C-alpha positions as CSV (number, residue, x, y, z in Angstrom):
1,M,-10.4,27.2,10.3
2,A,-8.6,24.6,12.4
3,N,-5.6,26.1,14.3
4,Y,-2.9,24.0,12.6
5,A,0.0,22.9,14.9
6,S,3.6,23.5,14.2
7,G,4.8,21.0,11.6
8,T,1.5,20.7,9.8
9,V,1.8,20.5,6.0
10,L,-0.8,22.3,3.9
11,T,-1.4,21.9,0.2
12,C,-3.5,24.0,-2.2
13,S,-7.0,22.6,-2.8
14,H,-6.9,23.7,-6.4
15,G,-6.2,20.5,-8.3
16,E,-3.8,21.9,-10.8
17,C,-1.7,23.9,-8.3
18,G,-0.2,21.3,-5.9
19,C,2.0,23.8,-3.9
20,R,2.7,23.1,-0.3
21,V,3.6,25.0,2.8
22,R,4.6,23.9,6.3
23,V,3.4,25.7,9.4
24,E,6.5,26.6,11.4
25,S,4.6,28.3,14.3
26,E,1.0,28.1,15.3
27,C,-1.1,31.2,14.8
28,G,-1.9,32.8,18.1
29,C,-4.1,35.5,16.7
30,A,-7.5,36.0,18.4
31,H,-9.2,36.2,14.9
32,A,-7.5,33.3,13.2
33,D,-10.7,31.9,11.8
34,E,-9.9,32.3,8.2
35,P,-8.2,29.5,6.1
36,Y,-4.7,29.8,4.8
37,V,-4.9,30.8,1.1
38,C,-2.6,29.9,-1.8
39,T,-1.4,32.7,-4.0
40,C,-3.7,31.3,-6.7
41,G,-6.6,32.2,-4.3
42,A,-7.7,28.7,-3.3
43,P,-7.8,27.6,0.3
44,M,-5.0,25.5,1.7
45,V,-5.9,22.1,3.2
46,K,-4.1,19.7,5.5
47,V,-2.0,17.0,3.8
48,V,-2.9,13.4,4.6
49,D,0.0,11.7,6.6
50,E,2.1,10.5,3.7
51,G,4.8,9.1,6.0
52,A,2.5,6.2,7.0
53,E,1.7,5.5,3.4
54,L,5.3,5.5,2.3
55,A,6.4,3.3,5.2
56,G,3.7,0.7,4.2
57,S,4.8,0.7,0.6
58,S,8.5,0.1,1.2
59,A,8.0,-3.6,2.0
60,G,8.7,-5.8,-0.9
């Protein structure tokens, strides 16, 4: 697992779930090699930077 920095937004990898969480503090645990997991059991994955996409779509 990547050690996600504070502010990283994660989303559930299960296509029908779509929940999100934001990392408030990095994990400092020596054994933090497991992925974050949604309550549905699917691994959480990093959200693509939507801010850049939204900024690019506001021109018009």
